[in-house]
C-alpha positions in Angstrom: 13.7 -54.9 48.4 11.7 -56.8 45.0 8.8 -54.9 43.5 7.1 -54.8 40.0 9.5 -53.2 37.4 9.7 -49.7 37.7 6.5 -47.5 36.1 4.6 -50.6 35.7 2.0 -48.8 37.7 1.9 -45.9 35.5 0.6 -48.4 32.5 -1.6 -50.5 34.8 -3.5 -46.8 36.6 -2.5 -43.7 34.8 -1.3 -42.3 38.2 0.5 -38.8 38.5 3.2 -38.6 40.9 4.0 -35.5 42.6 7.3 -35.0 44.4 7.1 -32.2 46.9 10.8 -31.1 47.7 11.1 -29.0 50.5 12.9 -27.8 53.5 10.8 -28.2 56.5 9.3 -25.2 58.0 7.8 -23.7 54.8 4.2 -24.8 55.0 4.2 -28.4 53.7 2.3 -29.7 56.6 -0.6 -27.9 55.7 -0.2 -28.4 51.9 -0.5 -32.3 53.0 -3.3 -31.7 55.5 -5.5 -30.4 52.7 -4.5 -33.6 50.1 -4.9 -36.2 52.6 -8.6 -34.9 52.7 -9.3 -35.6 48.9 -10.1 -39.2 47.9 -8.5 -39.1 44.7 -5.3 -38.2 46.5 -2.6 -40.6 48.2 -0.3 -38.2 50.6 2.3 -40.0 51.7 4.6 -37.1 54.1 8.1 -37.0 54.3 8.8 -40.5 52.6 12.3 -41.2 54.4 12.0 -38.9 57.5 11.9 -40.9 60.7 9.8 -38.3 62.0 7.5 -39.1 59.8 6.8 -42.1 61.1 5.2 -40.6 64.8 2.7 -38.8 63.2 0.4 -41.9 62.0 0.3 -45.8 62.1 3.2 -46.9 59.8 1.0 -50.1 58.8 -1.5 -47.2 57.2 1.0 -45.1 55.7 3.6 -47.7 54.3 1.8 -50.9 54.4 4.0 -52.2 51.9 7.4 -51.0 52.7 7.2 -49.8 56.6 9.4 -52.6 58.0 11.5 -53.0 54.5 12.9 -49.9 53.7 15.1 -48.1 55.7 15.0 -44.6 56.9 17.5 -44.5 59.0 20.6 -42.5 58.3 23.1 -43.6 55.8 20.5 -46.3 54.3 21.8 -45.2 50.8 18.8 -45.2 48.9 18.7 -44.3 44.7 16.1 -43.1 42.6 15.1 -46.6 41.7 14.9 -48.2 45.2 12.7 -44.9 46.3 10.4 -45.2 43.0 9.8 -49.3 44.0 8.8 -48.6 47.2 6.3 -45.7 46.4 4.7 -47.9 43.5 4.7 -51.1 46.4 2.9 -48.9 48.8 0.5 -47.4 46.6 -0.6 -50.6 44.9 -1.3 -51.8 49.2 -3.1 -48.7 49.9 -5.4 -48.8 47.0 -6.9 -52.3 48.1 -8.3 -50.5 51.1 -9.7 -47.5 49.3 -13.1 -46.8 47.6 -11.8 -44.7 45.4 -8.9 -45.7 43.4 -6.7 -43.0 43.7 -5.3 -40.7 40.2 -2.5 -38.4 42.2 -0.1 -39.5 44.6 2.0 -37.0 46.3 5.7 -37.9 48.5 7.5 -35.7 50.5 11.2 -35.6 50.4 13.4 -33.8 52.3 16.8 -31.9 51.7 17.9 -33.6 54.8 17.1 -36.8 53.5 20.7 -36.3 50.8 22.9 -34.8 54.1 22.3 -37.7 55.7 22.4 -40.3 53.5 18.8 -41.2 53.3 19.4 -40.8 49.4 23.1 -41.9 48.4 23.2 -39.8 45.3 23.9 -36.2 43.8 20.5 -34.4 43.7 20.8 -34.4 40.6 21.3 -38.2 40.0 18.8 -39.1 41.9 15.9 -37.1 40.1 16.4 -38.1 36.7 16.8 -41.8 37.9 13.3 -40.8 39.7 11.7 -40.1 36.6 13.2 -43.0 35.0 11.1 -45.3 37.9 8.0 -42.5 37.9 7.9 -41.7 34.4 4.6 -39.8 34.9 6.1 -37.3 37.6 5.8 -33.4 38.2 8.4 -32.0 40.9 7.1 -29.1 43.1 10.2 -27.4 44.8 8.8 -26.1 47.9 10.8 -23.0 49.4 10.8 -20.5 52.0 12.0 -17.0 51.0 13.1 -15.9 54.2 16.2 -17.5 55.6 15.8 -15.6 58.7 12.7 -16.8 59.7 13.1 -20.3 58.5 16.5 -20.6 60.6 14.6 -19.5 63.8 11.8 -21.7 63.0 13.8 -24.5 62.8 15.2 -23.6 66.1 11.9 -23.1 67.9 11.3 -26.2 66.8 14.4 -27.9 67.8 14.3 -26.4 71.1 11.0 -25.6 72.0 9.4 -28.6 70.5 7.3 -26.0 69.0 6.5 -27.5 65.4 3.0 -26.3 64.9 0.9 -23.9 66.7 -3.1 -23.9 66.6 -3.2 -21.1 68.7 -1.0 -17.8 69.3 0.7 -18.5 72.1 4.4 -17.4 71.9 7.2 -19.3 72.9 9.5 -18.2 75.5 11.6 -15.6 74.4 15.8 -17.0 73.7 19.4 -16.3 72.6 20.8 -17.0 69.6 24.0 -18.4 69.2 25.1 -15.9 66.2 28.2 -18.4 65.0 25.9 -21.4 64.5 23.1 -19.2 63.4 24.7 -17.9 60.0 26.4 -21.7 59.3 22.5 -23.0 59.8 21.3 -20.0 57.6 24.1 -20.7 54.8 23.5 -23.9 55.0 19.7 -23.4 54.0 20.3 -21.2 51.1 23.3 -23.3 50.1 21.0 -26.4 49.7 18.4 -24.3 48.3 20.3 -23.4 45.4 22.0 -26.4 45.1 18.3 -28.2 44.8 17.4 -25.6 42.2 20.5 -26.6 39.9 19.8 -30.3 41.0 16.1 -30.4 39.9 16.9 -29.0 37.2 14.7 -29.5 33.5 12.3 -31.8 35.6 8.7 -30.9 34.6 6.9 -29.1 37.5 6.7 -25.6 39.3 8.1 -23.5 42.5 6.3 -23.2 45.5 7.2 -20.1 47.8 5.9 -19.8 51.4 5.3 -16.6 51.3 3.5 -16.0 48.2 1.9 -19.1 48.3 1.0 -20.1 51.7 1.0 -18.2 54.5 -2.0 -15.9 53.7 -4.0 -18.7 51.8 -2.6 -22.2 52.3 -5.2 -23.6 49.0 -3.8 -20.9 46.7 -0.6 -23.6 46.8 -3.0 -26.7 46.7 -4.6 -25.3 43.4 -0.9 -24.8 41.6 0.0 -27.9 42.8 -3.1 -29.9 41.6 -2.8 -27.7 38.7 0.4 -28.6 37.5 -0.9 -32.1 37.2 -3.9 -31.0 35.6 -6.5 -32.3 37.7 -9.3 -29.7 37.5 -12.0 -31.6 39.4 -9.8 -32.1 42.5 -9.6 -28.0 42.3 -13.5 -27.6 42.5 -13.6 -29.6 45.9 -10.5 -28.2 47.4 -11.9 -25.5 49.1 -14.0 -27.6 51.1 -11.4 -29.0 53.2 -11.0 -27.4 56.4 -7.3 -26.5 57.5 -6.2 -27.0 61.4 -2.7 -26.1 61.2 -3.1 -22.5 60.0 0.1 -20.1 60.2 3.1 -21.8 62.4 5.6 -20.1 64.8 4.0 -16.7 63.4 5.8 -14.5 66.0 7.1 -10.8 66.2 11.1 -11.7 66.2 11.7 -9.0 68.5 9.3 -10.4 70.8 10.8 -14.0 70.5 15.3 -13.4 69.9 16.2 -11.3 72.6 19.5 -10.7 70.5 18.1 -9.8 67.2 19.4 -6.9 67.2 22.9 -8.2 67.7 22.1 -10.5 64.6 20.6 -7.4 62.5 23.8 -5.7 63.4 26.7 -8.7 62.5 24.6 -9.9 59.4 25.2 -7.9 56.3 22.2 -9.5 54.5 19.8 -7.9 57.3 21.2 -4.4 56.6 20.8 -5.0 53.0 17.3 -6.4 52.9 15.5 -5.2 55.9 12.7 -6.3 54.6 14.1 -9.9 56.1 13.6 -8.5 59.6 9.9 -7.2 59.1 7.0 -8.1 60.8 5.1 -8.9 58.0 6.5 -12.1 56.8 5.0 -11.0 53.1 7.6 -8.1 53.2 10.7 -10.1 52.1 8.7 -10.5 48.7 9.3 -6.9 47.7 12.9 -6.9 47.3 12.7 -6.1 44.3 14.7 -9.2 43.3 13.9 -12.8 41.7 13.6 -15.2 44.3 16.7 -17.4 43.6 18.4 -13.9 42.4 18.0 -12.8 46.3 19.2 -16.4 47.8 22.1 -15.5 45.4 22.4 -12.0 47.4 22.3 -13.9 50.7 24.5 -16.5 50.3 26.7 -14.2 48.6 27.2 -12.5 52.2 26.6 -15.2 54.1 30.3 -16.5 52.4 31.9 -12.9 53.4 31.2 -13.8 57.0 
């Protein structure tokens, strides 16, 4: 794909870029829902994910690249190609807006690396992306409770219940424990790998349980604060939020064999906060977030 030289947009308008890197089921949708209503912000949801194409008109969301940058498996993008595509889309979007964008937030998921939409190691990709988008912040968005993260993915894939606006519990189901353990280990492993790969990139971490679950505006305030956009922070709370808590159900009422999972997985016994009805209980383990991930990873490797 031909485009202008990477980083040329920075020189033209001083736009600030924010990469929202996440794992799904951890509050990204509610954050972007707020951001999309701010006139000075452009939000490009799940930039390389095919699922994002169904959320709105592809021509509107990706006006310059929707038919030229592949979002299929094994498409093999690099930090440079993604940076160039984002610059091209932003230039096209800017022509249709009455307010010139000052912040561009774009989402990438760990699955973009797993399925080969990005061909590089995460650390190599991040370094190259920062060259292409020199004014770049990275927001590492994660969900601290791997049990609920994995179950939420399971509910979404098997029931189609990705977001809920009403407290309607889905039918109870039974989880295949070996598959569940494998999936949970995958999330934890990629969280640790991603933390190492992001390394010294400028930015911040956002935790679902701490920054989003009770009040998603906290996450938006921190995100905008990371790029020093005080004006945007003043206005963000005037935007309504439709998607509140997602799949927010007590585990005992949702998973028929939750007792078997607790008995089978050492982590559940070491950290009972993980199976608490209170989703914020996991914050009280006494461990740093990534120290907790290390401990859970060690448990899962012994199974």
